[in-house]
C-alpha positions in Angstrom: 123.3 86.8 116.0 125.9 86.8 119.1 125.2 88.9 122.7 126.4 91.5 120.4 123.9 92.0 118.0 121.6 91.4 120.8 122.9 94.5 122.6 123.2 96.7 119.5 119.4 95.7 118.8 117.9 96.3 122.3 119.5 99.8 122.0 118.2 100.6 119.4 114.7 99.5 121.2 115.5 101.8 124.0 116.3 105.0 121.6 113.2 104.6 119.9 111.3 104.8 123.0 113.1 107.4 124.8 112.1 108.9 121.6 108.6 108.9 122.5 108.7 109.3 125.9 110.6 113.1 124.6 108.0 113.7 122.0 104.9 113.2 124.2 106.0 116.4 125.7 105.3 118.3 122.1 102.0 116.5 122.1 99.0 118.5 123.5 95.9 117.6 121.2 94.9 115.8 118.2 96.1 118.5 115.7 99.8 117.4 117.6 99.3 114.5 117.1 98.3 113.8 113.8 100.1 116.6 112.0 102.8 117.6 114.7 100.8 121.2 115.3 102.1 122.3 111.3 105.4 123.2 113.1 107.6 120.3 111.4 110.5 121.2 109.4 110.6 120.6 105.6 113.8 118.4 105.4 112.5 116.2 108.4 109.2 115.9 106.5 111.2 114.5 103.7 113.1 112.3 105.5 110.0 111.2 107.2 107.9 111.1 104.1 110.8 108.3 102.7 111.2 106.1 105.4 107.2 105.4 105.9 107.2 104.6 102.2 108.6 101.1 102.6 109.4 99.0 105.0 111.7 95.6 105.4 109.6 94.3 102.8 112.5 95.9 100.7 114.6 92.9 102.0 112.2 90.4 101.7 109.7 90.5 98.7 111.8 92.9 96.8 114.8 91.0 97.5 113.2 88.0 96.6 112.4 89.8 92.9 116.3 91.7 92.6 117.7 88.4 93.2 115.2 86.1 90.4 114.9 89.2 88.1 117.5 91.8 88.7 117.8 95.5 88.1 113.8 95.4 87.1 113.3 95.4 91.2 114.4 99.4 90.9 113.0 100.6 87.3 109.3 99.0 88.5 109.1 99.9 91.8 111.8 103.2 93.3 112.2 104.6 89.6 108.1 105.4 89.5 107.7 106.3 93.2 110.6 108.4 92.6 108.7 110.2 89.8 105.1 109.7 91.0 106.6 111.4 94.0 108.2 114.1 91.7 104.6 114.9 90.0 103.2 115.7 93.6 105.6 118.3 94.3 103.6 121.3 93.1 100.2 119.2 92.3 99.8 118.0 95.6 102.2 118.3 98.4 101.1 122.1 98.8 97.4 120.9 98.4 97.3 118.7 101.7 99.4 121.5 103.2 96.8 123.7 102.8 93.8 121.5 104.1 95.8 121.9 107.5 96.2 125.4 107.3 93.3 127.1 105.4 90.8 124.0 106.9 91.8 123.2 110.3 92.1 119.6 109.7 93.9 116.8 111.8 93.3 113.7 108.6 93.8 113.7 105.4 90.3 112.8 104.5 88.3 114.9 106.8 87.6 117.4 103.9 85.4 115.0 102.1 82.4 115.7 104.0 82.3 119.1 102.2 83.9 118.1 99.0 81.5 115.6 98.8 79.1 113.9 101.2 80.0 111.8 104.9 79.3 108.7 102.8 81.4 109.6 100.1 83.8 110.0 103.1 83.1 107.2 105.5 82.7 104.5 102.1 86.5 105.9 101.8 87.3 105.9 105.1 86.2 102.4 106.1 87.1 100.8 103.0 90.7 102.5 103.3 91.2 101.2 107.3 90.5 97.7 105.8 92.9 97.6 103.7 95.9 98.9 105.5 95.2 96.6 108.2 96.2 94.4 105.6 99.3 96.4 103.8 100.6 96.7 107.5 100.3 92.7 108.5 102.2 92.1 105.4 104.8 94.2 106.4 104.8 93.1 110.6 105.2 89.6 109.1 108.0 90.8 106.5 109.8 91.5 109.4 109.4 88.9 111.6 110.1 86.3 108.5 113.9 88.1 109.0 114.0 88.0 112.5 113.1 84.3 112.5 116.5 83.7 110.2 118.6 85.7 112.1 117.1 84.8 116.0 115.3 81.4 115.3 112.3 83.7 116.6 108.5 82.3 115.2 107.2 84.6 112.9 104.6 85.3 115.9 106.7 86.0 118.2 108.6 88.5 115.6 105.5 90.1 115.0 104.8 90.6 118.9 108.2 91.6 119.5 108.2 94.7 116.8 104.7 95.7 117.2 104.6 96.4 121.2 108.1 98.4 120.4 106.1 100.7 117.9 103.3 100.4 119.6 105.0 102.4 122.4 106.6 105.1 120.8 103.9 105.9 118.6 101.0 106.2 120.6 102.9 108.1 123.3 104.2 110.6 121.0 101.9 110.8 118.1 103.7 111.9 114.5 106.3 113.9 116.1 107.7 110.3 117.6 107.1 108.8 114.1 108.7 111.1 112.4 112.4 111.5 114.7 112.3 108.1 114.7 112.5 108.1 111.2 115.4 110.3 110.9 117.1 108.1 113.6 116.2 105.2 111.6 117.4 106.7 108.6 120.8 107.6 109.7 120.9 103.8 111.4 120.1 102.6 107.7 122.2 104.8 105.9 125.2 102.7 107.8 123.9 99.6 107.5 123.3 99.7 103.8 127.0 101.0 103.0 128.1 98.3 104.9 126.4 95.6 103.2 127.8 97.6 99.5 130.9 97.5 100.5 131.1 93.8 102.1 129.8 93.2 99.1 132.5 94.9 96.4 135.0 93.5 98.9 133.7 90.0 98.1 133.3 90.5 94.7 136.5 92.0 93.7 136.7 95.9 94.7 134.8 98.6 93.5 135.4 97.7 89.8 132.6 95.2 90.8 130.2 98.4 90.2 130.9 98.1 86.6 132.4 94.7 85.9 129.7 92.2 87.9 127.4 92.2 85.2 128.4 89.5 83.0 128.7 87.3 85.5 125.2 87.5 87.0 122.3 85.6 85.5 121.4 86.3 82.0 118.6 89.1 81.9 119.6 90.2 85.4 120.3 93.6 83.6 117.2 94.3 82.3 114.8 96.7 83.2 111.6 94.9 82.7 111.8 90.8 83.2 109.1 88.8 84.0 106.2 89.6 85.1 107.1 93.0 85.6 107.0 94.9 81.7 106.8 98.1 80.6 103.1 97.9 80.9 103.3 97.0 84.9 105.9 99.7 84.9 103.9 102.4 83.3 100.8 101.0 85.6 103.1 101.1 88.9 103.4 104.4 88.1 100.0 105.7 87.7 99.2 103.7 90.9 102.1 105.3 92.9 102.0 108.9 92.2 98.2 108.2 93.4 99.2 106.5 96.7 102.8 107.9 98.1 101.3 111.8 97.2 98.4 111.4 99.9 96.6 107.9 98.7 98.8 106.1 101.1 97.1 108.1 103.9 100.6 108.7 106.5 102.0 110.3 103.2 99.7 113.0 103.3 100.0 113.8 106.8 103.9 114.2 106.3 103.0 117.0 103.7 100.4 118.3 106.3 102.8 119.0 109.2 105.2 121.5 107.5 104.3 125.2 108.3 103.7 126.1 105.0 102.9 125.0 101.2 106.0 125.9 99.9 107.7 124.2 102.7 105.4 120.9 101.4 106.7 121.3 98.2 110.3 121.4 99.7 109.7 118.2 101.2 108.5 116.3 98.4 111.8 117.3 96.8 113.5 115.3 98.8 111.6 112.8 99.2 111.3 112.1 94.9 115.3 112.4 95.1 116.3 109.8 98.4 113.7 107.7 95.8 115.9 108.4 92.8 118.9 107.6 94.8 119.0 105.5 97.8 117.2 102.4 96.9 120.2 101.9 94.0 122.7 101.5 97.3 120.3 98.7 99.3 119.1 97.1 96.0 122.7 96.8 94.4 123.8 93.9 96.8 120.9 92.2 95.9 121.7 92.2 92.7 124.8 90.5 93.5 123.1 87.6 95.5 122.9 84.9 93.1 126.8 85.2 93.3 127.4 84.8 96.9 124.4 83.0 98.0 121.4 80.1 97.5 118.0 81.2 98.2 116.1 78.2 100.3 112.5 79.7 99.4 110.4 79.5 96.3 110.6 83.7 96.4 113.7 84.2 97.4 112.3 86.4 100.0 115.1 85.1 102.9 118.4 85.7 100.1 119.0 89.1 101.7 119.2 87.8 105.3 121.6 84.6 104.1 123.7 87.1 102.3 123.7 89.4 105.6 124.5 86.4 107.7 127.6 85.4 105.5 129.0 89.0 105.0 128.8 90.9 107.4 130.9 90.3 111.3 128.7 90.3 114.4 128.1 93.6 116.0 127.5 95.0 112.4 125.2 92.2 112.4 123.3 93.7 114.7 123.1 97.1 113.1 122.3 95.8 109.7 119.0 93.8 111.5 118.3 97.1 113.1 118.1 98.7 109.3 115.2 96.0 108.7 113.2 97.3 111.6 113.7 100.8 111.1 112.0 99.6 108.0 109.0 98.7 108.9 108.4 100.3 112.5 109.2 103.5 110.5 105.9 102.6 108.1 103.6 100.9 110.5 103.8 103.8 113.1 103.1 106.1 110.3 99.9 104.5 108.7 99.0 103.4 112.4 98.8 106.7 113.4 97.3 107.6 110.2 94.5 105.5 110.4 93.9 106.4 114.5 93.4 110.2 112.6 91.1 109.3 109.9 89.4 107.0 112.9 89.4 109.9 115.3 88.3 112.7 112.8 85.9 111.0 110.3 84.1 107.9 111.8 83.8 108.2 115.3 82.2 111.3 115.1 79.7 109.7 112.5 79.3 106.3 115.0 78.8 108.3 118.4 76.5 111.8 119.4 79.5 111.8 121.9 82.7 111.6 120.3 81.0 114.9 118.3 81.8 116.4 121.7 84.7 115.6 122.7 87.4 117.4 124.6 90.7 117.9 123.4 91.3 115.7 126.4 89.0 112.6 125.4 90.0 113.3 121.8 93.7 112.7 122.2 93.0 109.9 124.7 90.6 108.0 122.2 93.9 109.0 119.1 95.7 107.0 121.0 93.8 103.9 121.8 92.3 103.8 118.1 96.3 103.5 117.1 96.8 100.8 119.8 93.4 99.1 118.2 94.9 99.1 114.6 98.2 98.1 115.3 96.8 94.7 117.7 94.4 94.0 114.6 97.0 94.5 111.6 99.5 92.2 114.2 96.6 89.5 114.0 96.4 89.7 110.8 99.8 89.4 110.5 100.3 85.8 112.0 97.9 84.5 108.9 99.6 86.7 105.6 101.5 83.1 104.2 98.0 81.2 104.8 96.9 80.1 101.4 94.5 83.3 101.7 96.9 86.2 101.3 99.8 83.8 99.6 102.9 85.3 100.1 104.3 88.9 101.5 105.1 90.8 98.3 101.4 89.4 96.5 99.6 91.5 99.3 102.1 94.3 98.9 101.9 94.6 95.1 98.7 92.6 94.5 96.7 94.0 97.1 97.6 97.8 97.9 98.3 98.6 94.7 95.6 97.2 93.1 92.6 98.9 96.2 94.9 102.0 96.9 93.8 103.2 93.5 90.1 103.0 93.7 90.4 104.7 97.2 92.6 107.7 97.0 91.1 108.8 93.4 88.0 110.4 94.7 90.6 111.6 97.4 93.1 113.3 95.4 91.6 114.5 92.4 89.1 116.2 94.1 92.0 118.4 95.5 92.2 120.1 91.7 89.6 122.2 90.3 89.8 120.8 87.4 87.0 118.0 88.6 85.1 120.1 90.5 82.4 119.0 88.5 82.7 115.1 90.0 80.3 115.1 92.9 79.6 112.2 95.0 77.9 110.7 92.5 81.0 110.3 90.5 83.4 109.4 93.9 81.0 106.8 95.1 80.2 104.9 91.5 84.3 105.3 90.9 85.1 103.5 94.2 82.8 100.6 93.9 83.7 99.6 90.3 87.5 99.8 91.0 87.0 97.6 94.3 84.5 95.4 92.0 87.2 95.5 88.5 89.8 94.0 91.5 87.5 91.5 92.4 87.0 90.2 89.0 90.1 90.1 87.3 91.9 89.3 90.1 89.9 86.2 90.9 87.2 85.0 88.3 88.5 85.9 85.1 92.1 85.2 87.2 91.0 81.5 87.1 88.8 80.6 84.2 92.1 82.5 81.4 95.0 79.9 80.9 97.7 80.7 82.8 96.1 84.0 84.5 95.9 87.3 83.9 98.8 89.5 83.9 100.2 90.9 86.8 100.7 94.6 84.9 96.1 94.2 84.4 95.5 93.1 88.2 96.7 95.9 89.7 96.1 98.3 86.8 92.4 97.8 85.9 90.7 98.5 88.9 92.4 102.0 89.2 92.0 102.9 85.3 88.3 102.5 86.0 88.0 104.7 88.9 89.9 107.8 86.7 87.7 106.9 83.6 84.4 107.4 85.4 85.0 109.6 88.3 86.7 111.5 85.2 83.5 111.0 82.5 80.8 110.8 85.3 81.9 114.9 86.4 80.9 115.2 82.6 78.0 113.1 82.1 76.0 114.0 85.5 78.0 117.1 86.9 77.2 118.1 91.2 78.4 121.1 93.0 77.8 121.0 96.7 77.0 124.5 98.0 80.2 126.7 99.0 82.7 124.2 96.8 84.1 127.3 94.8 85.2 128.5 98.6 86.8 125.2 99.5 88.5 124.8 96.4 90.2 128.0 96.6 91.1 127.8 99.8 92.8 124.4 98.8 94.4 125.8 95.7 95.2 129.4 96.3 98.1 131.0 98.0 96.9 134.5 99.9 95.8 135.9 102.9 94.2 133.2 104.9 95.3 131.7 108.3 98.9 131.7 109.5 100.3 127.5 108.4 102.3 127.4 111.4 99.6 128.6 113.8 97.0 126.8 112.6 94.9 123.9 114.7 92.6 120.9 114.3 89.1 121.5 115.0 87.3 119.0 117.5 85.0 116.6 115.5 82.6 117.8 114.3 79.0 116.9 113.3 78.1 114.1 111.1 76.7 116.6 108.5 80.1 118.2 108.7 80.6 122.1 108.7 80.2 124.9 105.5 82.5 124.9 103.7 85.4 127.0 104.8 84.1 127.5 108.0 87.1 129.7 110.2 86.7 127.1 113.7 89.5 126.6 115.8 90.8 124.3 118.6 89.8 124.1 121.9 92.5 124.9 124.9 96.0 123.0 124.4 95.0 120.0 127.1 97.7 117.3 127.7 96.9 113.3 127.9 
């Protein structure tokens, strides 16, 4: 990078901070901070949902998969996500919106104390929080890896720079700042992605490269499945991502909660699904062609896209490409930080502290911002160790840990909204959660070590989720549990009709540890800025 590239990068950071400062004016309480007060347009929510779903790991770990195996990077990653999000257009998106509009919650997990009990809510919240620290840490490490290729900065320096900028704008402006910066990041990424696509096609023979390059690529590069990314892996990934990207990844749930109505939440999901189906093809094509242009140095080929960028992109535009890398990571990490802050402020703190149950709007908003900073700091600290023997490498954390552990946490949360699973109570939820976590440890470590050649990746990520799903459903029939007011709660979540106005519903202050009665109609306090 030269001085022109640095100017582009610094200008980008300045704009992100400016958006955060502007968004601060729209944040009056925790409802605004966590769910944009239910006033976010569906198209902004859809773009934000898409952008917050992937990070610079796309240009490191998945670039390595694309470099090594070819088009399987699309068929076993973004395509299952597109299908999974499409499944949630009617099944999950409107229900998540009703959580905010009908139950006046600001955290996706806040309804769980009424759906199950406080113990279930706390177990899911704490385990999800710990997983997200590791997940976001891998994203910081991914962007720092790219930054080191272009600038020579160390891993720790890269993590500190990106983390500090993200912390500044997302703690000031909340979900509004996240969504608006993600819109800007999508525009930047669009320009950068098209520039890289054009550069690769120009290098390899022009527009006809799109259909003539395949015979020149390594054997098997055009196969939809390859290596450890088998057909079984594709099915397992579809199963996992359907839960993860429809709300199991809590920041995705917030995007649906932030829209004005359930119908707009569905439109948001439709836009996101379409983007997941089309846009990754533009980003992946240069990566598929990379073996013809560069030689990856790292064993996992995670440096392939960075090397390709350095070779093909002129200065100035190179800075824009690097900004595109940043946009992915900052979008996901800021969204995750906001979601985790919501869970801590709304679900965990009221149980840990009696004073938290009586927070004013101002105190709750200050706590939200402080918890956002704390989460970012912890994830940045873990990020410095993401390439250690404990975590092995970036893609291991993202695929194995997140995919394998997200299901057991997400299944009771997501299926708990559906009437079909009304018999599954706290016992089914906790048992399925615990069994899934234990299965993940057994399959990935003791059993994996004992089996010659190790357990296949498709089983490492799918077995924990499958066990959790089966137990959650079966225990609902074998040991049904129904909490008082459950039918009323599920009616509010599942049915349209008379009820609180979606555009005006706000979050309530933290409640007593035991939770309020299902469907109680309570409203927020005065609008006090912090």
